[in-house]
N, C-alpha and C positions, 0 to 999 in steps of 0.2 A: 854110143849111138842108142837112142831109145826109139822104139817102134810102137805105134798105136794107130788107131783109125779115127778119122774126124770127118765132119761134113763142112765143106768150105762153101762160102758164098762169095760171089764176085762183086767187088766194089761195095761191100757192106759198110755203111756209115757207122752203125752202132749195133752191137748185139743187145738183145733185150731178153736176158734169161728170166725165167719165171720161177717163183718159189713153188716147190712141190713137196708133198708128203707121200712117201711110198707106203701105201696101206697094206700091201701084200706082195710077196715075191712068188711068181709062178715059174716053175722050172719045167721046161719041155725037153723031150729027147732032142738030140742034136739035129737030126733031119727034120723033125717037126718044127723046131725053132727056125731052121733055114727056110722052110716053106712059109712060116708066118712072116719072117723078116722080108721076104720077097713078095708077099701078097697080103698086106695088112688090112686092106679094105674088104677082105672076105670075112664072113661071119664065123666066129669061133665059140665053141661051148665054154671054154675057160673064161672068156670075156663075159659072155651072157650070165654065167654063174656068179660073177663078181660085180655086176653092174652097180649094186648098191654101195660099193666102196668108192666108186669113182665119181668125182664131181669137181666143180670149181666153186669155192666158198665165197662168202661176201667180201673177203679181203683179197680175192683174186688168186688164192693159193690153189694149185691143182692137186687133188687127191687122186693118186693113180696106182696102177700096178707096175711092177718091174718084171718084165718077161725076160728070162734068161734061158740059155740052152746048155745042156750037159756038154762039157768039154768045149764051151764057147767062151771067149773072153769078154765079149760085149753084151749089151742088153738093150731093151727098148722099153721106155716109159710109155704107158698107155692110159689115156683118159677117154672113155668111150661116150661120155655124156648120155648115158642111157641106152646106147646102141650095143649091138653084139659084135662090132668091129672096132678097130682102133681109129676112132674119129679124130682124136688128137694123139700125136705120138712124137717122141723125141729119142733120137739115138743116144745111148749112154755108153761111151767107150770105157773099157776096162771095168765093166760092172762086176765081173767075178772077183777082181781085186778089191773093189769097194766092199762087196759083201764079206769077203774073207777078213778084211781089216775090221769091219764092224763086229764080226763074230769073235775075232781075237780080242778086241777091246772088251766085249761083254764077258768073255772067258776070264780075262785078266781082272776085271772088276769083281767078278764072282770069286776069284781066288783071294783077292784082297779082303773082300767082305768076310769070307770064310775064316781068314787069319784073324781079323778083328774080333769076330764072334768067338773064336777059340780063345783068344786072349781074355776077353771079357768073362767067358765061362770058367777060366782058370782063376780069375781074380775074385769072382763072386760065386755064391752058391745058394741053392734053395730059393726061398721066397725073395731074398734080396736080388738075386739074379733075375728072377721072373719079373719083379717090379721094374728093374732097370731096363730090361728088354722092352717091356710094355710102355713105360713112361718116356724113357730117353730116346728109344729108337722107334717108337710107335709100331712095334711088331704086334701082329694079331696072335691069338692063342694058336691058330693053325700054323703060322710061320714059326713060332717058338717050338712047337712040337716037331715040325719038319726039320728044324735046325738040330734036333736030337741032343739037347742038353740034359736029358734024363730028368726033366722037371715034372713029369706027369704026376708023381706022388707028392711033390713039394708045392704045387701050384695052390694058391689060396682058394678057399671054397667060394665060388662065385654064385651059389644058389641063393635065391631070395628067401628070407624067412618072414612069414606073415604072422 
């Protein structure tokens, strides 16, 4: 048996889900989230402070906040349309699981990328490694330095000579 929460509509002919982009995740304390979830038309500072992130674009995509609570499974998508309250909102069941899966996916991708970069670093060295990272992977000097291949002394001289 699986357990979740949902919003049911009576005799709904067709659901019309809307595309949305979560621009920012807002995490509230558990009781603060409960208060918000039961009174979304009240004005909230966290909505006012993020008004510029929320809108509906020319393609009809909602750019919104995902509001979650500590130790709460579900969340609420909010698009305030310039207001300080949740003018448009949508219940998002299992939001915590959604965020955890996203974070795990990003962590796994980061691990894979680290392994690839390590393999490349052991295959090439010096200027050849530097050129491969810049040309083949479009890495910036800052990204190469952050990856810590120890290339600072081997990077080609990029200063212009007049």
